[in-house]
C-alpha positions as a printed NumPy array, in Angstrom:
array([[-47.339,  23.971,  72.856],
       [-46.798,  20.641,  74.559],
       [-46.722,  17.189,  73.083],
       [-49.195,  14.584,  74.303],
       [-47.864,  12.015,  76.718],
       [-47.094,   8.691,  75.086],
       [-47.153,   5.5  ,  77.05 ],
       [-45.13 ,   2.547,  75.824],
       [-45.512,  -0.821,  77.457],
       [-42.3  ,  -2.807,  77.389],
       [-42.511,  -6.311,  78.791],
       [-39.49 ,  -6.634,  81.052],
       [-39.838, -10.242,  82.132],
       [-38.995, -11.749,  78.758],
       [-37.204,  -8.801,  77.159],
       [-33.712, -10.104,  77.858],
       [-34.626, -13.635,  76.774],
       [-36.302, -12.386,  73.598],
       [-33.276, -10.286,  72.7  ],
       [-30.981, -13.256,  73.36 ],
       [-33.225, -15.403,  71.153],
       [-33.021, -12.927,  68.294],
       [-29.249, -12.443,  68.533],
       [-28.601, -16.172,  68.842],
       [-30.944, -16.93 ,  65.933],
       [-29.054, -14.48 ,  63.718],
       [-25.692, -15.909,  64.812],
       [-26.902, -19.464,  64.244],
       [-28.156, -18.505,  60.779],
       [-24.723, -17.055,  59.956],
       [-23.082, -20.236,  61.245],
       [-25.335, -22.307,  58.981],
       [-24.485, -20.166,  55.958],
       [-20.764, -20.518,  56.734],
       [-21.204, -24.274,  57.139],
       [-22.928, -24.593,  53.767],
       [-20.193, -22.53 ,  52.131],
       [-17.555, -24.729,  53.751],
       [-19.271, -27.846,  52.397],
       [-19.465, -26.273,  48.94 ],
       [-15.746, -25.448,  49.042],
       [-14.839, -28.938,  50.296],
       [-16.863, -30.563,  47.527],
       [-15.186, -28.274,  44.979],
       [-11.768, -29.334,  46.298],
       [-10.642, -25.787,  47.021],
       [ -9.531, -26.492,  50.61 ],
       [ -6.516, -28.369,  51.896],
       [ -7.029, -31.193,  54.372],
       [ -5.676, -28.958,  57.16 ],
       [ -8.081, -26.157,  56.204],
       [-10.989, -28.608,  56.188],
       [-10.057, -29.837,  59.66 ],
       [ -9.662, -26.311,  61.088],
       [-12.889, -25.141,  59.51 ],
       [-14.823, -28.185,  60.701],
       [-13.523, -27.789,  64.237],
       [-14.32 , -24.059,  64.298],
       [-17.87 , -24.672,  63.085],
       [-18.428, -27.45 ,  65.643],
       [-17.146, -25.201,  68.444],
       [-19.394, -22.341,  67.282],
       [-22.429, -24.627,  67.236],
       [-21.637, -25.989,  70.708],
       [-21.07 , -22.525,  72.151],
       [-24.317, -21.196,  70.682],
       [-26.153, -24.178,  72.218],
       [-24.556, -23.456,  75.615],
       [-25.565, -19.808,  75.515],
       [-29.077, -20.686,  74.321],
       [-29.465, -23.159,  77.186],
       [-28.351, -20.49 ,  79.67 ],
       [-31.333, -18.412,  78.513],
       [-33.674, -21.406,  78.617],
       [-33.849, -21.63 ,  74.833],
       [-34.08 , -24.854,  72.844],
       [-32.586, -25.271,  69.342],
       [-36.07 , -24.904,  67.815],
       [-36.324, -21.47 ,  69.449],
       [-33.526, -20.273,  67.16 ],
       [-35.396, -21.   ,  63.926],
       [-35.874, -17.829,  61.888],
       [-39.067, -17.671,  59.86 ],
       [-37.956, -15.958,  56.674],
       [-41.439, -15.783,  55.205],
       [-42.186, -16.903,  51.663],
       [-42.941, -20.385,  52.948],
       [-39.542, -21.153,  54.442],
       [-37.526, -21.072,  57.608],
       [-33.785, -20.949,  58.155],
       [-33.548, -23.998,  60.33 ],
       [-30.273, -25.682,  59.415],
       [-29.47 , -28.771,  61.411],
       [-32.29 , -28.337,  63.909],
       [-35.373, -28.676,  61.743],
       [-35.888, -28.785,  58.005],
       [-39.351, -27.194,  57.756],
       [-39.499, -25.562,  54.361],
       [-35.751, -25.524,  53.751],
       [-34.121, -27.298,  50.874],
       [-30.443, -28.084,  51.05 ],
       [-28.229, -26.517,  48.354]])
């Protein structure tokens, strides 16, 4: 008994770019969550001035590096917006469609 042949069409031209878009969108979403947590902790006064400075610098570097990598794949910041359904997107600093700040 043999199985029927299955043909799967995989677009190769944009496959690498689409994968980069997905990975970068997830990383940017994590960066945004970390940034919001950092702001919450700063407002609560649970960080020292040195910790605030290190955290701010690390988050700025992460954002810049993600933008560099996105540009290398021909992606704009709006390309990294994740549509989370339920009427909202995780857009962070790039675009506030449907997102309310904490």
